[in-house]
C-alpha positions in Angstrom: 93.0 88.3 108.8 93.6 91.1 106.4 97.0 92.7 106.9 98.1 96.3 106.0 101.6 97.6 106.5 102.2 101.3 106.7 105.7 102.4 105.5 106.9 105.7 106.8 110.4 107.3 107.3 110.1 107.2 111.1 107.9 107.7 114.1 110.4 108.9 116.7 109.3 112.5 115.9 105.6 112.9 115.3 104.4 115.4 112.7 101.2 115.6 110.8 101.8 112.6 108.5 103.1 110.5 111.3 100.1 111.3 113.5 97.7 110.5 110.7 99.4 107.2 110.0 99.1 106.2 113.6 95.5 107.2 113.7 94.8 105.1 110.6 96.7 102.2 112.1 94.8 102.3 115.4 91.5 102.7 113.6 92.0 99.8 111.2 93.2 97.6 114.0 89.9 98.3 115.9 88.1 97.1 112.7 89.8 93.7 112.7 92.8 94.4 110.5 96.3 93.1 111.3 98.4 96.3 111.2 102.2 96.8 111.1 104.1 100.1 111.0 107.3 99.9 109.1 109.9 102.6 109.7 112.8 103.3 107.4 114.9 104.2 110.4 114.8 104.7 114.2 112.8 103.0 116.9 109.2 103.3 118.2 110.2 106.2 120.4 107.4 107.4 122.7 104.8 105.6 120.5 105.8 102.2 121.8 103.1 102.0 124.5 100.4 103.2 122.1 101.4 100.6 119.5 101.5 97.8 122.1 98.1 98.7 123.7 96.5 98.8 120.3 98.1 95.5 119.1 100.0 97.1 116.3 103.2 95.6 115.1 106.4 97.6 114.5 109.5 96.9 112.4 112.4 99.2 111.7 114.6 98.8 108.6 117.4 100.6 110.5 118.5 102.6 107.5 121.2 105.3 108.0 119.5 108.7 107.9 120.5 111.0 105.0 122.4 108.2 103.2 121.3 105.9 100.4 121.3 102.6 102.2 120.5 99.6 100.1 120.4 97.3 103.1 117.1 98.9 104.1 115.6 98.0 100.7 116.8 94.4 101.2 115.4 94.2 104.7 112.1 95.6 103.5 111.8 93.0 100.8 112.8 90.1 103.1 110.1 91.3 105.5 107.5 91.5 102.7 108.3 88.1 101.5 108.0 86.5 104.9 105.0 88.4 106.2 103.1 88.8 102.9 100.8 91.7 103.8 97.8 92.4 101.6 98.5 96.1 101.4 101.6 98.2 101.6 100.7 101.8 102.2 103.5 104.3 102.0 103.6 107.8 103.3 106.1 110.6 102.4 108.6 110.5 99.5 111.4 108.3 100.7 109.0 105.6 101.9 107.1 105.9 98.6 110.1 105.3 96.5 111.1 102.3 98.6 107.7 100.8 98.2 107.5 101.4 94.5 110.8 99.9 93.7 109.9 96.8 95.7 106.6 96.2 93.9 108.0 94.0 91.1 109.3 91.5 93.5 105.8 91.0 95.1 103.2 90.6 92.4 100.3 90.0 94.8 101.1 93.0 97.0 98.7 95.9 96.6 100.6 99.2 96.7 99.1 102.5 97.8 101.0 105.8 98.5 99.8 109.1 99.9 100.8 112.7 99.1 100.6 114.9 102.2 101.8 118.4 101.0 101.2 120.9 98.2 104.9 121.4 98.1 106.5 119.4 95.3 110.0 119.7 96.8 113.4 119.8 95.2 114.3 118.8 91.6 115.5 115.5 92.9 112.2 114.8 94.6 110.3 115.6 91.5 112.6 113.4 89.5 112.1 110.5 91.9 108.3 110.7 91.6 108.4 111.0 87.8 110.7 108.0 87.1 108.7 105.8 89.5 105.2 106.9 88.5 104.7 103.8 86.3 105.2 101.6 89.4 102.5 103.4 91.3 99.2 101.5 91.4 97.1 103.9 93.4 98.1 107.3 94.6 96.1 109.3 97.1 96.2 113.0 98.2 95.0 114.4 101.5 93.3 117.3 99.7 92.2 118.5 96.3 94.9 121.2 96.5 97.6 118.6 97.0 96.3 116.5 94.1 96.2 119.6 91.8 99.7 120.6 92.7 101.2 117.2 91.8 99.2 116.7 88.7 100.2 120.2 87.5 103.9 119.3 88.1 103.4 116.0 86.2 104.4 114.0 89.2 101.4 111.7 89.1 99.0 110.4 86.5 95.5 111.7 87.0 93.9 108.3 86.4 95.8 106.9 89.4 94.9 109.7 91.8 92.1 109.9 94.3 91.6 112.3 97.2 91.2 110.8 100.7 91.4 113.5 103.4 93.0 113.3 106.7 90.7 112.5 109.6 90.5 112.9 113.4 88.7 111.0 116.0 85.9 113.4 117.0 84.7 111.0 119.7 88.0 111.5 121.6 88.6 115.1 120.7 86.2 117.5 122.5 86.7 120.6 124.7 87.6 119.7 128.3 87.5 122.6 130.8 89.6 120.7 133.4 92.4 120.0 130.8 92.2 123.6 129.7 92.7 124.9 133.1 95.6 122.5 133.8 97.5 123.3 130.6 97.0 127.1 131.1 98.5 126.8 134.6 101.5 124.9 133.1 102.0 127.7 130.6 101.5 130.3 133.3 98.6 131.8 131.4 96.1 132.9 134.0 94.2 135.4 131.9 94.6 137.0 128.5 94.0 135.6 125.1 96.2 132.6 124.2 97.0 131.9 120.6 98.5 128.5 119.7 100.6 127.6 116.6 102.2 124.3 115.9 104.5 122.9 113.2 108.2 122.5 112.4 110.2 125.7 112.7 111.1 125.9 109.0 110.6 128.4 106.2 107.4 126.8 104.8 105.6 127.7 108.1 106.6 131.4 107.8 106.8 132.1 111.5 108.5 135.5 110.9 105.2 136.8 109.5 103.4 135.4 112.6 105.8 137.0 115.1 105.7 140.4 113.3 101.9 140.2 113.4 101.8 139.2 117.0 104.0 142.2 117.9 101.1 144.4 116.7 98.5 142.8 119.1 97.5 144.1 122.5 99.9 143.2 125.3 97.4 140.8 127.0 97.8 138.4 124.0 100.0 135.4 124.5 101.4 133.0 121.9 102.6 129.4 122.4 104.5 127.7 119.5 104.9 123.9 119.5 107.6 122.6 117.2 111.3 122.5 116.5 113.5 123.0 113.5 116.3 124.8 111.8 114.9 128.2 112.4 114.5 127.8 116.2 117.4 130.1 117.2 116.7 132.9 114.7 113.0 132.9 115.6 113.8 133.3 119.3 116.1 136.2 118.4 113.4 137.8 116.2 110.9 137.6 119.1 113.4 139.4 121.4 114.1 142.1 118.8 110.4 142.7 118.3 110.0 143.1 122.1 107.6 140.1 122.5 110.1 137.6 124.0 108.2 137.6 127.3 104.8 136.9 125.6 105.9 134.1 123.3 106.6 130.6 124.5 108.7 128.3 122.2 107.7 124.9 123.6 109.9 122.8 121.3 108.6 119.4 120.1 105.3 118.6 121.8 104.2 115.0 121.4 100.5 115.7 122.2 99.5 118.8 120.4 95.8 118.2 121.0 96.4 118.6 124.8 98.1 122.0 124.2 95.2 123.1 122.0 92.8 122.6 124.9 94.4 125.7 126.5 94.0 127.9 123.4 91.4 130.6 122.7 92.2 130.4 119.0 94.7 128.8 116.6 96.9 130.7 114.1 98.8 129.2 111.1 100.9 131.3 108.8 102.1 128.6 106.4 103.1 129.5 102.8 101.4 126.3 101.7 99.8 123.2 103.3 98.2 119.9 102.4 95.4 119.4 105.0 97.1 120.1 108.4 96.0 117.9 111.3 96.5 121.0 113.5 93.4 122.6 112.0 91.4 119.4 112.0 92.2 118.9 115.7 91.5 122.5 116.5 88.1 122.3 114.8 87.2 119.1 116.7 88.1 121.0 119.9 85.7 123.8 118.8 88.5 126.4 118.2 88.3 129.1 115.5 91.4 129.8 113.5 93.2 132.6 111.6 95.2 131.2 108.7 97.0 132.0 105.5 94.7 132.3 102.5 96.4 129.4 100.6 95.3 126.1 99.1 94.9 123.4 101.7 93.6 125.8 104.4 90.6 127.4 102.7 88.5 124.3 102.9 88.8 124.3 106.8 88.9 128.0 107.5 85.8 129.6 106.1 86.0 133.3 106.7 83.4 134.5 109.0 82.2 131.1 109.9 85.0 128.9 111.3 87.7 131.6 111.4 89.4 134.2 109.1 91.9 134.1 106.3 94.8 136.5 106.1 97.1 137.3 103.2 100.0 135.0 103.1 103.3 136.7 104.1 101.6 139.9 105.2 102.0 140.7 108.9 99.6 143.6 108.8 96.9 141.3 107.3 97.5 138.7 110.0 97.5 141.3 112.8 94.2 142.7 111.5 92.4 139.3 111.5 93.9 138.3 114.8 92.7 141.5 116.5 89.3 140.9 114.9 89.2 137.4 116.5 90.3 138.8 119.9 87.6 141.5 119.8 84.8 139.1 119.3 82.5 138.5 122.3 83.2 135.2 123.9 79.9 133.7 122.8 80.4 134.6 119.2 83.9 133.2 119.2 82.5 130.0 120.7 79.8 129.9 118.1 82.5 130.1 115.4 84.3 127.2 117.1 81.1 125.2 117.1 80.8 125.7 113.4 84.3 124.5 113.0 83.5 121.3 115.0 80.4 120.6 112.9 82.5 121.0 109.7 85.1 118.4 111.0 82.4 116.0 112.1 80.7 116.3 108.7 83.7 115.9 106.5 86.8 114.7 108.4 85.7 112.2 111.1 88.1 109.3 111.4 85.2 106.8 110.9 84.4 108.3 107.5 88.0 108.4 106.5 88.5 104.7 107.5 85.5 103.8 105.4 87.2 105.4 102.4 90.4 103.5 103.0 88.8 100.2 103.4 87.0 100.7 100.1 90.2 101.6 98.4 92.0 98.6 99.9 89.2 96.3 98.9 89.6 97.4 95.3 93.3 96.8 95.4 93.3 93.2 96.8 90.6 91.7 94.6 92.8 90.1 92.1 91.9 86.6 90.8 95.5 85.5 90.1 96.5 86.3 93.7 93.5 84.6 95.5 95.3 81.4 96.2 
């Protein structure tokens, strides 16, 4: 049985990269692959039941967070030597560097790593990618925007790079009126227009712009924000200063964002940059229109006038204008926009198509005559 190991910093807190990794793991397992998720640190957290039910293995390297811990590198290489997976697929920088610097010890191991964001990070991150680029065998990016950003910064060789988008399971994600009603009751939203935003509460998501824009909307509008992060306290204070504290719900970390999206009338994303956010893919699959920043990584999902509207990044007035525009649409027109979003997701980002792409890439990596024995 073919064996793929996904290496990722951790799965105790699920963000976009982690959710995508778990989706790929579950999808490949259903196609007959042996799958193991390797975490640099932490435990399985709330994902334990999901992994067990899908028959997906898990192994933690138990590295100390925020500390260069060589014991994790040793544990990884002992595991690779004993288990001998066909593919090691790394996600996010620290996992990528661990995988790259292990490659020389395992000549028959096919190595793939994935870039998830247009942001190229700190000088140290860029240095780490540059000095290890020669060890990379195949690098993938979740969107053309991500690929272009990393090539422009000289962090990856163009001849090693291929775009494989994120995907969502459109057979499992579809509007459910019963779930919608239940979640709206939980949020105490009986009527009114509910906007949903999700993502870590950090500067890249630019929530101050969103809150300032929301303060300009009619009072019947409500906003639910799923996520946690370093700006949590100051964002709550900003909402109070803007006089919208009673209309904005900060939900903290939400393990199942797709369930929350069922309650929404539309999605809003004010990020300064993105790769290819699962939030928008899930929203589209649930036939929800969106208002988002006009930045790379979002334009391919939000097509103005068809699947949503784009607003000028960092401009509260622009966001407020497009959000009001969405709220003023007749319900049937807004639903029609949501249906176009779902058709776009089904056409380009279904999990089945994405899995086909990964299996093709994996097949090209493992077909090596000197490792066939």
